N, C-alpha and C positions, 0 to 999 in steps of 0.2 A: 537497494531495494534487499539485494540478495544476502545480505546478514544482517537480521533484524538485531543480535545481541549488540552492536555497534552502532546502525541507524538510530533505533530507537531511544538512544540517550542523546543524541545528538541535540543543539538548541539553531546551531546555523547550517544551512545546505548549500552548495552551488547550486544554481540555476542554469543548468545547460542551454536554454534558448536565450538568456542575457548575459550570460558569463559573470551576474551579482551574486554576491552571499546575501542567502534572503534567513531573515529570522523564522523560525517553525517551532512547532509543539506538535507533543502526540500526545493522544489521547487512546486508550485501550476501550473499545468498544464492548467486548467482552467474546462469549463465544457463540459460535455457530455452525451449523451444518451447512457447506457446500456441496457440489459436485466436484469428483477431480480424478481425471480420465476413467469418466461415465462409474463412478464410487460415492457415497455420500461420505466425509471425513468432517471431523471434526476441526475445526478452526479457530483462531486467535485473530478476531478483527481488532485492526486500528486504525485510525484517524489523523491522516498527518496535516496538519493545519496550519497556513501561514497566511500573509494580506494577500498574495492573489493566488493560493494556491491552496486546492482541497484534495485531499485521494486518502482513498480506503485502501488499504491492505492487509490480507487474510494470510499466517502463516501457521503449518500444522504446530502441534506441541514440539516439535525437534526442533524447531526452526528453521521449515524449511517454507520459501515463497512459494504460493498457492494461486493468490490472483492479485489485481489490481483493478480501481474503478477508478473514474474522473471525470468531472464534465469539462470539456473543453471551452473554452471562449464565444463559439459559436451556438453554449446549449447542447451539444452533441454527447452520450456518453460515449468515453474511452473505456473498452474494458480486454485486459490481457487476463489470461489464466494458464493454467502451466497444461502445455501440450500433453495431448493422447499420443502415447507412443505405444 
């Protein structure tokens, strides 16, 4: 997820949980303002979609990864965000 210039062009990704290669597609959902390190930041939101996967990713205009959300198999929300330093 750390290199959007390469990641967002991919049509297949390695599934680290199963070891299989999964077909995926990316969709640009638009620009949003999110909180990063306690301040509002404009970010581009992308959706990574596959047969058994749905992950939303946010990147800054310069390509810095900012956050990720996904729903687990048990329907819980998984949320990662850039850590406050």
